[in-house]
C-alpha positions in Angstrom: 51.2 57.1 140.2 51.5 57.1 136.4 54.6 57.0 134.1 54.4 58.6 130.7 57.2 58.7 128.0 56.9 61.7 125.6 59.1 62.3 122.6 59.7 66.0 121.8 62.4 67.3 119.4 64.0 63.9 119.3 64.5 63.8 123.1 62.6 61.3 125.2 61.2 62.8 128.4 59.8 60.6 131.1 57.0 62.2 133.0 55.9 61.0 136.3 52.4 61.9 137.2 51.4 61.6 140.8 47.9 62.8 140.5 46.3 66.1 141.0 47.7 66.8 144.4 50.4 69.1 145.4 53.1 66.8 144.1 51.5 66.7 140.6 52.2 70.4 140.1 55.9 69.9 141.1 56.2 67.1 138.4 54.8 69.4 135.7 57.1 72.3 136.7 60.1 70.0 136.8 59.2 68.6 133.4 58.9 72.1 131.9 62.4 72.9 133.2 63.8 69.7 131.8 62.1 70.5 128.4 63.5 74.1 128.4 67.0 72.8 129.3 66.8 70.1 126.6 65.6 72.7 124.1 68.5 75.0 125.1 71.0 72.2 124.8 69.6 71.3 121.3 69.8 74.9 120.1 73.3 75.2 121.5 74.4 72.0 119.7 72.9 73.2 116.4 74.5 76.6 116.8 77.8 75.0 117.6 77.6 72.8 114.5 76.6 75.8 112.3 79.5 77.9 113.7 81.9 75.0 113.1 80.8 74.7 109.4 81.0 78.4 108.9 84.4 78.7 110.5 85.7 75.9 108.2 84.2 77.5 105.1 85.8 80.8 106.0 89.0 79.9 107.7 90.2 77.3 105.1 90.1 79.7 102.2 91.7 82.4 104.2 94.5 80.1 105.2 95.0 79.1 101.6 95.1 82.8 100.6 97.5 83.6 103.4 99.8 80.7 102.5 99.9 81.7 98.8 100.6 85.4 99.5 103.2 84.6 102.1 105.0 82.2 99.9 105.0 84.4 96.8 106.2 87.4 98.9 109.0 85.5 100.7 110.3 83.9 97.5 109.6 87.0 95.4 108.1 84.7 92.8 105.0 86.1 91.3 104.9 83.8 88.3 102.5 81.3 89.8 98.7 81.7 90.0 96.5 80.8 92.9 94.2 77.9 92.1 90.6 79.1 92.2 88.9 76.6 94.4 85.9 78.5 95.8 82.7 80.0 94.4 81.2 83.2 95.7 83.1 86.0 97.4 86.2 83.8 98.1 86.3 82.7 94.4 86.1 86.3 93.3 88.9 87.3 95.8 91.1 84.4 94.5 90.6 85.6 90.9 91.4 89.2 91.9 94.5 88.1 93.7 95.6 86.2 90.5 95.0 89.5 88.5 97.1 91.4 91.1 99.9 88.8 91.1 100.0 88.8 87.3 100.3 92.6 87.3 103.0 92.5 89.9 104.9 89.9 87.8 104.5 92.1 84.7 105.7 95.2 86.5 108.7 93.3 88.0 109.6 92.0 84.5 109.3 95.6 83.1 111.4 97.0 85.9 114.1 94.3 85.4 114.1 95.1 81.6 114.4 98.8 82.4 117.2 98.2 84.9 119.1 96.0 82.4 118.7 98.7 79.7 120.0 101.3 82.1 123.0 99.2 83.1 123.9 98.5 79.5 123.5 102.2 78.6 125.6 103.3 81.5 128.3 100.8 80.6 128.3 102.2 77.0 128.7 105.8 78.4 131.6 104.7 80.7 133.3 102.9 77.9 133.0 106.0 75.7 134.5 108.2 78.4 137.4 105.7 78.8 138.1 105.9 75.0 137.9 109.7 75.1 140.3 109.7 78.0 142.7 107.6 75.8 142.6 110.2 73.1 139.9 108.7 70.9 137.7 111.8 70.6 135.8 110.6 67.6 133.7 108.4 69.8 129.9 109.1 69.6 127.1 107.4 71.5 124.0 106.8 69.4 120.8 108.4 70.6 118.9 105.2 71.4 118.2 105.3 75.2 114.7 105.1 76.5 115.7 106.6 79.8 115.8 110.4 79.6 118.6 110.7 82.2 120.8 108.2 80.4 120.1 109.9 77.1 121.1 113.3 78.6 124.4 111.7 79.9 125.1 110.3 76.4 124.4 113.7 74.8 126.8 115.4 77.3 129.5 112.8 76.5 128.9 113.3 72.8 129.1 117.1 73.3 132.4 116.8 75.2 133.8 114.5 72.5 132.8 117.1 69.8 134.4 119.9 71.8 137.6 117.9 72.2 137.6 117.2 68.5 137.0 120.9 67.8 139.8 121.9 70.2 142.2 119.3 68.6 141.4 120.6 65.1 142.0 124.2 66.2 145.2 123.2 68.0 146.4 121.5 64.8 145.5 124.5 62.7 147.4 126.8 65.1 150.4 124.6 65.2 150.4 124.5 61.4 150.1 128.2 61.3 152.9 128.7 63.8 155.1 126.2 62.0 154.6 127.9 58.6 155.3 131.2 60.2 158.5 130.0 61.7 159.3 127.5 58.9 159.7 124.8 61.4 158.1 121.9 59.4 159.9 122.6 56.1 
């Protein structure tokens, strides 16, 4: 009987050799099974370590992106930029998200400015209508609106005011003519 210690792939394997008889073949077959099992376990451990590293290198940037997008969307605050922490595809994706967020912020500012201009213009039109209603038909809204619909409304209000002025002038002329005819104002 003979004991042998062999080191393969960093794993110590103890071989028991019983000679060349029938039991010697069993020891060799058992040792091959142990070696295959050890190799399988080593490959599985390496695969698990690689999978863990890959999942960390993929999941962490994705979580960071998800957190940034969720926070910006919930707070409706697109003024902050995402810190570019990665290289490669995730770094490019982070840069692209920053471009997109910047564009969303620009569009929201533009929309806010447009809305404020529309509200101010609409208020001017309503104030002019109130003054016309009180008899101040000389009111005119300047043609300054960027919004086409608002400018059309201002033009209609100006046209109404001009027609009221025209009607008032004609009414005054008719009254003067009638009064002269009947000598009422003498």
